[in-house]
MDAnalysis code that builds the backbone (N, CA, C; Angstrom):
import MDAnalysis as mda
import numpy as np

u = mda.Universe.empty(456, n_residues=152, atom_resindex=np.repeat(np.arange(152), 3), trajectory=True)
u.add_TopologyAttr("name", ["N", "CA", "C"] * 152)
u.add_TopologyAttr("resid", np.arange(1, 153))
u.add_TopologyAttr("resname", ["MET", "ILE", "ASP", "LYS", "ILE", "LYS", "LEU", "ILE", "ASN", "PRO", "PHE", "VAL", "MET", "ALA", "GLY", "GLY", "PHE", "PHE", "LEU", "LEU", "PHE", "ILE", "LEU", "ILE", "TYR", "LEU", "GLY", "HIS", "ALA", "SER", "VAL", "ASN", "PHE", "ILE", "SER", "GLY", "ILE", "PRO", "MET", "LYS", "ASP", "THR", "ASP", "THR", "TRP", "VAL", "TYR", "ALA", "PHE", "GLY", "GLY", "CYS", "MET", "ILE", "TYR", "SER", "ILE", "PHE", "GLY", "PRO", "ILE", "HIS", "VAL", "LEU", "LEU", "ALA", "SER", "ASN", "THR", "HIS", "LYS", "TYR", "TYR", "ASN", "GLN", "THR", "ILE", "MET", "SER", "PHE", "PHE", "GLY", "LEU", "LEU", "ILE", "LEU", "SER", "VAL", "LEU", "CYS", "ALA", "SER", "LEU", "VAL", "THR", "GLY", "THR", "SER", "ILE", "PHE", "ASN", "LEU", "PRO", "VAL", "GLN", "ARG", "LYS", "VAL", "LEU", "ILE", "PHE", "VAL", "ILE", "VAL", "ALA", "PHE", "PHE", "VAL", "PHE", "ILE", "THR", "ILE", "ALA", "TYR", "LEU", "VAL", "ARG", "ARG", "LEU", "GLU", "ARG", "TRP", "SER", "ARG", "LYS", "TYR", "ASP", "GLU", "ASN", "PHE", "LEU", "LYS", "SER", "ASP", "LYS", "TRP", "ASP", "LYS", "TYR", "ASP", "GLN", "GLU"])
u.atoms.positions = np.array([
    [-69.087, 32.096, 13.932],
    [-69.220, 31.052, 13.820],
    [-68.992, 30.155, 15.260],
    [-69.306, 30.918, 16.324],
    [-69.189, 30.233, 17.554],
    [-70.477, 29.804, 18.115],
    [-71.613, 30.947, 17.545],
    [-72.756, 30.762, 17.913],
    [-73.608, 29.634, 17.025],
    [-73.097, 29.406, 16.047],
    [-73.896, 27.917, 14.857],
    [-72.789, 26.766, 15.420],
    [-71.766, 26.804, 16.507],
    [-71.405, 25.458, 17.054],
    [-72.074, 25.311, 18.198],
    [-72.809, 26.274, 18.744],
    [-73.100, 26.089, 20.220],
    [-74.768, 25.151, 19.736],
    [-75.351, 25.396, 18.556],
    [-76.097, 25.038, 18.138],
    [-76.165, 23.620, 18.073],
    [-75.175, 22.831, 17.832],
    [-75.078, 22.045, 17.444],
    [-75.413, 20.685, 18.254],
    [-76.460, 19.863, 17.588],
    [-76.629, 18.484, 18.841],
    [-76.009, 17.881, 18.621],
    [-75.565, 17.137, 19.878],
    [-74.565, 15.806, 19.856],
    [-75.104, 14.693, 19.272],
    [-76.044, 14.567, 18.854],
    [-76.732, 13.467, 18.002],
    [-76.535, 13.669, 16.720],
    [-76.561, 14.789, 16.190],
    [-76.284, 15.215, 14.992],
    [-75.108, 15.389, 14.661],
    [-74.219, 15.860, 15.225],
    [-72.709, 16.052, 15.131],
    [-72.430, 13.854, 15.228],
    [-72.533, 12.789, 16.158],
    [-72.160, 11.726, 15.602],
    [-72.594, 11.225, 14.405],
    [-74.164, 11.339, 14.330],
    [-74.568, 11.070, 12.738],
    [-74.079, 12.094, 12.011],
    [-73.257, 12.560, 11.700],
    [-72.447, 13.649, 10.509],
    [-71.305, 12.548, 10.576],
    [-70.513, 12.605, 11.798],
    [-69.138, 12.016, 11.664],
    [-69.025, 10.050, 11.007],
    [-70.089, 9.420, 11.644],
    [-71.042, 7.792, 11.052],
    [-70.797, 8.697, 9.754],
    [-71.546, 9.759, 8.988],
    [-72.184, 9.000, 7.546],
    [-70.701, 9.810, 6.991],
    [-70.041, 10.254, 7.452],
    [-68.980, 10.677, 6.681],
    [-67.861, 9.493, 6.785],
    [-67.294, 9.339, 7.556],
    [-67.162, 8.198, 7.698],
    [-67.471, 6.782, 6.576],
    [-68.395, 6.893, 6.941],
    [-69.011, 5.519, 5.479],
    [-68.953, 6.378, 4.392],
    [-69.063, 7.582, 3.747],
    [-69.075, 8.196, 2.628],
    [-67.026, 7.720, 2.211],
    [-66.188, 7.654, 3.553],
    [-65.160, 7.507, 2.966],
    [-64.491, 6.025, 2.559],
    [-64.763, 5.502, 3.885],
    [-65.304, 3.741, 3.135],
    [-65.698, 3.694, 2.242],
    [-66.591, 3.766, 1.506],
    [-67.216, 3.325, 0.352],
    [-66.417, 4.321, -0.811],
    [-65.758, 5.272, -0.607],
    [-64.793, 5.741, -1.654],
    [-63.635, 4.624, -1.874],
    [-63.183, 4.762, -0.168],
    [-61.671, 3.884, -0.752],
    [-62.212, 2.002, -0.992],
    [-63.759, 1.694, -0.881],
    [-63.843, 0.675, -1.589],
    [-64.079, 0.779, -3.002],
    [-64.459, 1.693, -3.349],
    [-64.590, 1.602, -4.869],
    [-63.312, 1.463, -5.454],
    [-62.690, 2.660, -4.676],
    [-60.957, 2.989, -5.567],
    [-60.752, 1.708, -5.726],
    [-60.367, 0.520, -4.476],
    [-60.302, -0.571, -4.225],
    [-60.779, -1.500, -5.192],
    [-62.297, -1.271, -5.690],
    [-62.930, -2.166, -6.448],
    [-62.445, -1.905, -8.204],
    [-62.382, -1.005, -8.172],
    [-61.956, -0.192, -9.706],
    [-60.429, -0.837, -10.458],
    [-59.462, -0.896, -9.107],
    [-57.890, -0.893, -9.418],
    [-58.060, -2.721, -9.035],
    [-58.950, -3.099, -8.601],
    [-58.921, -4.654, -8.271],
    [-58.117, -5.190, -7.446],
    [-58.026, -4.376, -6.223],
    [-56.619, -4.948, -4.867],
    [-57.998, -4.920, -3.805],
    [-58.032, -6.329, -3.395],
    [-58.902, -6.582, -2.094],
    [-59.121, -5.486, -0.954],
    [-60.332, -5.026, -0.620],
    [-60.202, -4.411, 0.316],
    [-59.998, -5.156, 2.143],
    [-59.187, -4.983, 2.729],
    [-58.677, -5.755, 4.184],
    [-59.511, -5.311, 5.092],
    [-59.836, -6.087, 5.507],
    [-60.766, -6.399, 6.750],
    [-60.815, -5.260, 7.877],
    [-59.487, -5.116, 8.095],
    [-58.650, -3.647, 8.889],
    [-58.936, -2.430, 8.302],
    [-59.287, -2.528, 7.157],
    [-59.325, -1.157, 6.787],
    [-60.990, -0.676, 7.564],
    [-61.785, -1.575, 7.165],
    [-63.089, -0.963, 7.710],
    [-63.376, -0.854, 9.030],
    [-62.514, -1.584, 10.181],
    [-62.314, -1.387, 11.636],
    [-61.545, 0.279, 11.339],
    [-60.780, 0.535, 10.632],
    [-59.765, 1.348, 11.244],
    [-61.374, 3.223, 10.974],
    [-61.989, 2.684, 9.952],
    [-63.051, 3.390, 9.609],
    [-63.642, 3.812, 10.400],
    [-64.112, 2.514, 10.833],
    [-65.089, 2.546, 12.361],
    [-64.779, 3.448, 13.507],
    [-63.238, 3.024, 13.955],
    [-63.208, 3.759, 14.966],
    [-62.477, 5.379, 14.730],
    [-62.270, 5.392, 13.547],
    [-61.813, 6.656, 13.073],
    [-63.160, 7.748, 13.327],
    [-64.184, 7.227, 12.747],
    [-64.879, 8.422, 13.378],
    [-65.220, 8.370, 14.735],
    [-65.058, 7.440, 15.434],
    [-65.394, 7.689, 17.048],
    [-64.508, 8.066, 17.870],
    [-63.135, 8.254, 17.488],
    [-62.154, 9.120, 17.655],
    [-61.938, 10.079, 17.611],
    [-62.155, 10.950, 15.979],
    [-62.873, 12.297, 15.791],
    [-63.987, 12.836, 16.770],
    [-64.821, 12.267, 16.830],
    [-65.968, 12.441, 18.015],
    [-65.405, 12.575, 19.838],
    [-64.479, 11.872, 19.801],
    [-64.307, 12.055, 21.096],
    [-63.270, 13.114, 21.217],
    [-62.736, 13.810, 19.985],
    [-61.817, 14.717, 20.972],
    [-63.070, 16.134, 20.237],
    [-63.915, 15.977, 19.030],
    [-64.658, 17.231, 19.010],
    [-65.724, 17.593, 19.822],
    [-66.440, 16.440, 20.561],
    [-67.281, 16.256, 21.116],
    [-66.894, 16.569, 22.432],
    [-66.238, 16.816, 22.972],
    [-65.949, 17.157, 24.353],
    [-65.558, 18.811, 23.980],
    [-65.045, 19.306, 23.105],
    [-64.941, 20.585, 22.680],
    [-66.224, 20.907, 22.298],
    [-67.183, 20.879, 22.287],
    [-68.477, 21.706, 22.468],
    [-68.802, 22.052, 23.637],
    [-68.809, 20.376, 25.108],
    [-68.954, 20.324, 25.828],
    [-68.112, 22.191, 26.376],
    [-67.250, 22.466, 26.202],
    [-66.710, 23.835, 26.864],
    [-67.480, 24.977, 26.412],
    [-67.960, 24.510, 24.817],
    [-69.127, 25.963, 24.047],
    [-70.526, 25.718, 25.114],
    [-71.181, 25.004, 25.153],
    [-72.172, 24.574, 25.872],
    [-72.525, 25.624, 26.831],
    [-74.455, 26.321, 26.634],
    [-74.298, 26.980, 27.400],
    [-75.306, 26.328, 29.021],
    [-75.493, 24.788, 29.018],
    [-76.207, 23.925, 29.584],
    [-75.336, 22.844, 29.689],
    [-74.416, 23.229, 30.548],
    [-72.801, 21.925, 30.451],
    [-73.293, 20.363, 30.762],
    [-74.397, 20.648, 32.161],
    [-74.543, 19.257, 32.304],
    [-75.670, 18.381, 31.324],
    [-76.437, 19.388, 30.632],
    [-77.522, 18.462, 30.148],
    [-76.699, 17.895, 28.766],
    [-75.534, 18.830, 27.977],
    [-74.384, 18.641, 26.885],
    [-73.920, 17.530, 27.060],
    [-73.201, 17.914, 28.136],
    [-72.313, 16.519, 28.664],
    [-73.270, 15.463, 28.777],
    [-74.354, 15.221, 29.390],
    [-74.917, 13.735, 29.151],
    [-75.024, 13.547, 27.667],
    [-76.029, 14.333, 26.989],
    [-76.105, 14.088, 25.357],
    [-75.145, 13.345, 24.889],
    [-73.924, 14.039, 24.884],
    [-72.268, 13.944, 24.607],
    [-71.877, 12.575, 24.975],
    [-72.446, 11.993, 26.109],
    [-71.740, 10.667, 26.430],
    [-72.960, 9.527, 25.479],
    [-74.154, 9.851, 25.336],
    [-75.148, 9.003, 24.970],
    [-74.552, 9.069, 23.468],
    [-74.480, 9.872, 22.930],
    [-74.214, 10.094, 21.230],
    [-72.753, 9.411, 20.931],
    [-72.092, 9.692, 21.783],
    [-70.600, 8.829, 21.436],
    [-70.499, 7.257, 21.589],
    [-72.117, 6.853, 22.317],
    [-71.877, 5.100, 22.937],
    [-72.540, 5.025, 21.627],
    [-74.038, 5.739, 21.327],
    [-74.053, 5.352, 20.145],
    [-73.766, 5.141, 18.825],
    [-72.504, 6.106, 18.390],
    [-71.904, 6.158, 17.527],
    [-71.110, 5.043, 17.581],
    [-70.571, 4.925, 18.583],
    [-69.599, 3.350, 18.746],
    [-70.177, 2.000, 18.904],
    [-71.218, 2.152, 19.455],
    [-72.036, 1.008, 18.844],
    [-72.761, 0.546, 17.514],
    [-73.154, 1.463, 17.223],
    [-73.691, 1.755, 15.602],
    [-72.205, 1.498, 14.556],
    [-70.892, 1.987, 15.059],
    [-69.952, 1.873, 14.270],
    [-69.038, 0.363, 14.218],
    [-69.484, -0.230, 15.731],
    [-69.004, -1.620, 15.556],
    [-69.938, -2.839, 14.437],
    [-70.910, -2.379, 14.828],
    [-72.267, -3.101, 14.102],
    [-72.266, -3.175, 12.763],
    [-72.115, -2.218, 12.412],
    [-71.719, -1.727, 11.050],
    [-70.118, -2.640, 10.284],
    [-69.123, -2.482, 10.995],
    [-67.741, -2.938, 10.614],
    [-67.860, -4.948, 11.257],
    [-68.594, -5.030, 11.948],
    [-69.187, -5.975, 12.160],
    [-70.161, -7.249, 11.036],
    [-70.359, -6.006, 10.693],
    [-71.847, -6.686, 9.510],
    [-70.622, -6.873, 7.829],
    [-69.649, -5.968, 7.690],
    [-68.985, -5.722, 6.502],
    [-68.303, -6.809, 6.280],
    [-67.260, -6.707, 7.354],
    [-66.109, -7.595, 7.612],
    [-66.730, -9.121, 8.389],
    [-68.261, -9.584, 8.465],
    [-68.205, -10.880, 8.841],
    [-67.446, -11.447, 10.272],
    [-66.649, -10.253, 11.061],
    [-66.183, -11.012, 12.437],
    [-66.731, -9.877, 13.422],
    [-66.797, -10.645, 14.780],
    [-67.041, -9.519, 15.922],
    [-65.669, -9.463, 16.561],
    [-66.320, -8.250, 16.627],
    [-65.252, -7.590, 17.574],
    [-64.375, -8.415, 18.969],
    [-65.181, -9.191, 19.189],
    [-64.522, -10.092, 20.211],
    [-63.743, -11.216, 19.809],
    [-63.713, -11.156, 18.503],
    [-62.382, -12.573, 17.946],
    [-61.214, -11.627, 17.444],
    [-61.124, -10.256, 17.152],
    [-60.211, -9.335, 16.985],
    [-59.405, -8.880, 18.357],
    [-58.056, -9.467, 18.285],
    [-57.739, -8.526, 19.710],
    [-56.992, -7.511, 19.656],
    [-56.501, -7.079, 18.385],
    [-56.327, -5.591, 18.410],
    [-57.109, -4.439, 18.121],
    [-58.084, -4.861, 17.390],
    [-59.311, -4.067, 16.858],
    [-60.076, -3.545, 18.499],
    [-60.028, -5.041, 19.287],
    [-60.539, -4.763, 20.564],
    [-59.493, -3.555, 21.480],
    [-58.344, -3.981, 21.677],
    [-57.804, -2.849, 22.093],
    [-57.465, -1.327, 21.488],
    [-58.210, -1.176, 20.512],
    [-58.401, 0.166, 19.744],
    [-59.445, 0.837, 20.692],
    [-60.499, -0.291, 20.641],
    [-61.615, -0.269, 20.996],
    [-61.564, 0.337, 22.564],
    [-60.988, -0.076, 22.978],
    [-60.585, 0.486, 24.578],
    [-60.147, 1.512, 24.665],
    [-58.978, 1.828, 24.114],
    [-58.622, 3.061, 23.767],
    [-59.078, 4.288, 23.543],
    [-60.099, 4.161, 22.328],
    [-60.849, 5.046, 22.282],
    [-62.162, 5.684, 22.964],
    [-62.289, 4.518, 24.113],
    [-63.109, 4.655, 25.014],
    [-62.635, 4.974, 26.121],
    [-61.534, 4.647, 26.326],
    [-60.926, 5.870, 27.267],
    [-60.388, 7.179, 27.030],
    [-59.837, 7.076, 25.344],
    [-59.488, 8.946, 25.433],
    [-60.817, 9.752, 25.507],
    [-61.836, 8.952, 25.168],
    [-63.077, 9.837, 25.062],
    [-63.470, 10.003, 26.801],
    [-63.547, 8.950, 27.335],
    [-63.538, 9.813, 28.932],
    [-62.337, 10.536, 29.461],
    [-60.911, 10.686, 29.250],
    [-60.281, 11.346, 29.536],
    [-60.684, 12.835, 29.191],
    [-61.028, 12.974, 27.800],
    [-61.073, 14.087, 27.132],
    [-62.343, 14.990, 27.737],
    [-63.470, 13.950, 27.719],
    [-65.194, 14.705, 28.268],
    [-64.751, 15.081, 30.142],
    [-63.754, 14.344, 30.362],
    [-63.700, 14.698, 31.993],
    [-62.666, 15.890, 31.860],
    [-61.384, 16.043, 31.165],
    [-60.979, 17.194, 31.385],
    [-61.703, 18.713, 30.993],
    [-62.523, 18.432, 29.827],
    [-63.986, 19.461, 29.441],
    [-64.039, 19.573, 30.488],
    [-64.928, 18.713, 30.674],
    [-66.083, 19.095, 31.930],
    [-65.715, 19.998, 33.232],
    [-64.071, 19.486, 33.951],
    [-63.522, 20.292, 34.805],
    [-63.005, 21.712, 34.718],
    [-62.244, 21.799, 33.090],
    [-62.469, 22.778, 32.849],
    [-63.652, 24.075, 32.553],
    [-64.709, 23.641, 32.581],
    [-65.872, 23.881, 32.685],
    [-66.077, 24.920, 33.673],
    [-65.779, 23.614, 34.492],
    [-66.735, 24.020, 36.147],
    [-65.818, 24.749, 36.641],
    [-64.092, 24.813, 36.695],
    [-63.256, 25.732, 36.657],
    [-63.525, 26.904, 36.331],
    [-63.911, 27.043, 35.384],
    [-64.124, 28.190, 34.516],
    [-65.638, 29.047, 35.117],
    [-66.326, 28.381, 35.549],
    [-68.244, 28.756, 36.151],
    [-67.082, 29.205, 37.743],
    [-66.524, 28.881, 38.122],
    [-65.955, 28.924, 39.853],
    [-65.574, 29.883, 40.049],
    [-64.275, 30.175, 39.236],
    [-63.352, 31.475, 38.986],
    [-64.633, 32.833, 38.332],
    [-65.451, 32.531, 37.777],
    [-66.454, 34.153, 37.197],
    [-66.953, 33.898, 38.627],
    [-67.544, 33.232, 38.966],
    [-68.288, 33.507, 40.472],
    [-67.467, 34.189, 41.431],
    [-66.918, 33.226, 41.592],
    [-65.453, 34.124, 42.694],
    [-64.877, 35.778, 42.583],
    [-64.946, 35.637, 41.110],
    [-64.520, 37.210, 40.561],
    [-65.447, 38.121, 40.858],
    [-66.698, 37.484, 40.408],
    [-67.883, 38.667, 40.836],
    [-68.346, 38.850, 42.479],
    [-67.954, 37.831, 43.089],
    [-68.127, 37.887, 44.773],
    [-67.187, 38.965, 44.916],
    [-65.425, 38.600, 44.667],
    [-64.927, 39.618, 44.890],
    [-64.930, 41.055, 44.389],
    [-65.546, 41.231, 43.659],
    [-65.727, 43.020, 43.135],
    [-67.008, 43.053, 44.510],
    [-67.590, 42.139, 44.816],
    [-68.729, 43.020, 44.969],
    [-68.317, 43.172, 46.491],
    [-67.439, 42.462, 46.891],
    [-67.085, 42.608, 48.264],
    [-66.168, 43.833, 48.977],
    [-65.653, 44.367, 50.310],
    [-64.897, 45.317, 50.605],
    [-63.949, 44.850, 50.310],
    [-63.048, 44.019, 50.162],
    [-61.434, 43.753, 49.824],
    [-61.339, 45.051, 48.077],
    [-62.701, 44.179, 47.396],
    [-62.291, 45.263, 46.055],
    [-62.230, 47.024, 46.230],
    [-62.694, 47.759, 47.473],
    [-62.432, 48.860, 47.557],
    [-61.420, 49.162, 47.534],
    [-60.307, 48.439, 48.694],
    [-59.076, 48.921, 49.005],
    [-58.334, 48.414, 48.115],
    [-58.086, 47.880, 46.971],
    [-57.358, 48.378, 46.153],
    [-57.798, 49.357, 44.877],
    [-59.004, 49.471, 44.823],
    [-59.634, 50.670, 43.733],
    [-59.108, 52.002, 44.485],
    [-59.377, 52.357, 45.561],
    [-58.646, 53.094, 46.099],
    [-57.105, 53.842, 46.230],
    [-56.222, 52.564, 45.902],
    [-55.465, 53.097, 45.930],
    [-54.500, 53.219, 44.367],
])
């Protein structure tokens, strides 16, 4: 399972979340259409930011599993912003209002962006710490200090 996760391209994952939340939105809109209840504009924005928030959690997890952390880190950031821009544009087209005219959604947008950067920074630092400790352990085992502990 972990081997398959390592192969997921961040752009493919972001596109998958975008399509998933479009399908969820269309399912919700069709249920509302059948029942005769009008769809609220805030529901559209919730789905737009929902995909971005879920990606901001799973994207950094994949950074921890990547063999080339720097490349995957940059691709994760680019795909997040691609997903975010695409989601905001689609939600703006569906609702007919800009994100700049909606103060609550603008605050949610800022929260999603800050949360993504916090998660990606934590994942990157954990990965760097793991590599540093691995290198430190290898150097320690090669040194003379290890021989003292080994003989006791």
